[in-house]
Phi, psi and omega in degrees: 000123181292147186298326183299326185289325185286309186301139175085009181291320180070007180236014199272134161261127179240161181228175185221155166192139170298142177303134187215143187285112177048065185291173187282182179302324184302324176298315183287331172295317181287328177297311181303319182264023175238167174263343174198155170236132168277113174276120182274073185282340184264008172278164194279141175282134196278145181292323184266211183292136176207143179271013176295313178241030178220152169196183180230135173246201185218138176233188178297338176257018177109211186293149173236120190277135183245135174230129172277115179285129181235152182277119186243328191300121172079006184260343187061208183287137183228143169278167187294325182284002170260355187290143180235141180282152170263124182047061190298326181297313188292315181298315186296324181296315180296320183291310179301325176291325179294315173306317180294314186293312187262350184230030189293338180271355180288139180286348187253005186297310194291319181294323179293320176296311181297325182290318182286332168299314180293312178299319182289330178292315181294320184292325186053238180273355182281101180304314182297324180290322177302307182299311186292319179291323182289317177293326178292318176302310190289321176296330178290328179286328174279003185056039174262117190263359181299132190274158171262149174230133177278131173309314185297325181298329181276341177076022183253128183231027178288189185224167181043214188297331178298327181295315177299319180301313183293322176290324180293322178300311182301323185263013179050045176275162182244333182232139174242125178259119183240165168291150191287358174256010183302332178295343183285340182225359180230148176275091190287339180291319182302316181297315172296325176293341179278357174107002188260142179277124179252121180248148182242130182251117183263126184248109178241104190299121186277152184290136173223162189286119180249159169283153170073067165080203187300150180298132176248119183280163166066027173291175167303142180298354178287321175304313183306314187292315184294330179278324192235342182070206182304335177293350174302338181294331177297325177290318171304310183301319185283341183264001185260133172226126186249138170216159182278131179298148178287000000 
């Protein structure tokens, strides 16, 4: 959906997330319950641990950690839309091999392998392209039509709750949907005083049939898709609970 179609509606509920590689179900829960999601691609890539370039799948011994290697050395602080992959061809080959090894029994494996081969090849060294196209593919498989909007396309570069306020005002939204723990690092009162209704989404992962032993919650939503296919969106729906912020 084009940005000009979204803007000016005055009825919109929006959500936000940093671009992340194959995020968990909570990401898709907020996407499902929004009219648009702003991808905060001009925010800083964290120096320490972050789920921006990491996530978890599952193998016979439990969770399997995945990291998309990005180039950091000598570059200082980078925004997410500046990130480049390190040895992308090698990484893609290893990632696809991992999927084949741990999800060989999945009915959805071959289409997933083909899709990520194409996505990874198109992305090359561009991390943001890899993240955006992989998330777009997965949300299409879950039949979620909510559009993504890049922060950088709006030209807004503020920080913390002011960033969310500026983006919401630019898009003429009325409601802002945030993760339920948002009050730990954002001043929700400031957002509400600016005239926005603030909603919080609590995501408690419902059990679904997985490969390999006991259930592991809160893996990448790719695990959910490879286990359940398009019906995985029903699991996401049941895992969501929305309430208005106090």
